[in-house]
Each structure stands twice: as structure tokens, then as C-alpha cells.
N, C-alpha and C positions, 0 to 999 in steps of 0.2 A: 373618188378616183374611178374612172371607167373600169368595169370588171374585166374588159378585154385587155386593158393595159396591165392589170394585176396578173392575169393569166399569162400574158406575154413575158412579164418579168419572171414569174415562177418557172415557166418553161425554159427561159434562157438560163436561169440559175441551175435547173436540173441538167440541161445539156452541158453546161460548163463543169459542174461538179462530177456528175456521173459519167459524162462523155470522156473527160480527161482520164478518169480512173479506168474506164473500159478500154480506151485506146492503149494505155500503158500496160494494162494487164493482158490484153489480147495479143499484143505483138511479142512473139516469142523470139526476142532478140537480146543478145548479151549486152548490147549497147545500153538498154534502159536500166540495167542493174548498176551502172557506173555513176549515174547522176540522179538526184532527187528531182521531182517535178518542180520544186521551188528553185533549185539551182538552174534548171533549164529555163524557167520563166525569167530569172534574173539575167541569164545570158541573152534571151530574146529581147529583153528591155534594152540592154546595152547595144544590141544589134540595131534596134530601131532608133535609139537616141544618141548613139555613139559614145558619149561620155556622161556619167552620172555620179552624183555624190551619194554617200550612204544614206543621207537624209531623204533624198529624192527617191532612191530605190525603196526605202522603207515605206514612203508614202504611196508609191505605185504598187507595192506588193501588199499594202495594208497591214504591215507588221511593225513592231518596235525596232529601233536601230540595232538592238542587241542581236536580233535574229539575222539581220543583214550582216553583222560582224562575223557571225559563225559561217554564213554562206560564203562571204567573200574570202575568208581565210582558207576554206576548202578549195575554192576555185582558183585562188592565187597559188596554192600548193600544187594543183593540177596544171598550172600554167595556162589556164583558159582565159584569165583576165590579168590585167596589170594596173598598177597605180600610176597615174599621170601626175607629175609634179606641177604644182600651181604656185603662184607668187605668195598666196596665203597658206603657210605651212600647216595651219590648223585644219584646212579643208582638203580632203582627198577626193580625187576624181578617179573613177574606174573606167576602163575600156577593155574591149575584147582583144585578145591576141589572135594571131593567125590560127592557132590550134582551137581557140574558142569559136572562131568563124567556121572552122571545119566541123566542130561538134554541132553547132546550130544548123549547118547545112544538112548533116546526116539526120538529125532529129526531124527536120522539116521534110526531108525526102521520105523517111519511114512513116511519118504521120500522114502525109499526103497519099502515099500508096495505100495505107490501111483504110483511110476514110473513103477514098475513091472506090476501093473494093466493096466496102459496106454500102455505099450509096447507089452504086451503078444499077441495082435492081429495084431500088425503092424510091428514087427521086428522078423526075424527068427534067429535060432541059428548061422548060418553062418555070418549073419550081426553083431551079438553080438561079435563073435570071431574076426571079422575084426576091430570092434570098439576097442576091448581090445588090439589087436596088435598095432594099431596106437597110442592109448593113453599111452600105456606102453612105446613106443618109444619116444613120445613127453615128457613124464615125465622124462625119462632118460636124454634127451637132456637139458631140462629146469633145472633139478636138478643140473646140472654141473655149472650153472650160479648162483652165490650167489647174493642176494639182499642186498645192503648196507643199513646200519642204517642211 
């Protein structure tokens, strides 16, 4: 494998792991104490996909279904998600509630504000455009590969 690709993967992992932690730790906001990063990620997945099974959520989050069970129970109790009835009663579909939509909107607003404040003095417009081109391309490539339940 090309060493540049290895470095790119390593840098991406670092940004995802440490960046998420840094963003959550640096934002002095009561909001972040109410939800775990895993719960917020689950809500974001439902926002993007609309309705998902526990199996699909587990696959997308890279965890066992038991972890999803715990997360969904907490989010159901907070009324951020709801179960959608399906013809197959063995299969549950989850979707966001209006309150879940509000929480995701607030999380996105706070994250965008924080990241913009951090980048404004360190990243120029050309670099942002490069970043966008690369990540649009990567998204198109990855989107063609489905994650199995």
C-alpha cells in the first residue's frame, strides 16, 4: 500500500478520534452532558437514514446489538426516538422524534460554531475547497458500498 494512503488513513483516524473528544471537551455547554457521543451518533444516523433497525445501527456504529439496545432504551426514555411498527413484529424500526430532530440541530449548530472558530485562523479558503473535493469524492466511493445488517 502507498505510504501516503497509510498516512492519510492514520491522520483521518486521529482527527476522528481526538477531534471528537476535543470538540466535546472544549465546548463548555450543558447540552453535551446530557448525551453520550454514541447516542448523538445514533441520532445522526437516524437523521441521515430516516429509519433503521437495531441490526443496521449496530453495523453502522461498529458495535454489537446489545450496545444498540442500551442506547435505544435511553433515547426512547428521553423521547428522542420512537419505534415504528412494521408488518414483521420481530423487526423494530427506529426513527427520530421532533425532539430528536431538535437535539441533532442543536448539536450540529454548536459543533459548527466551535469548528469554525478553531479553523478560521488556520485554514484558508483554498484548503477548505480541497477538503470538500476530496471528501465529496470519498463519500461517493463509500456510498456505493452498502454495510450489511
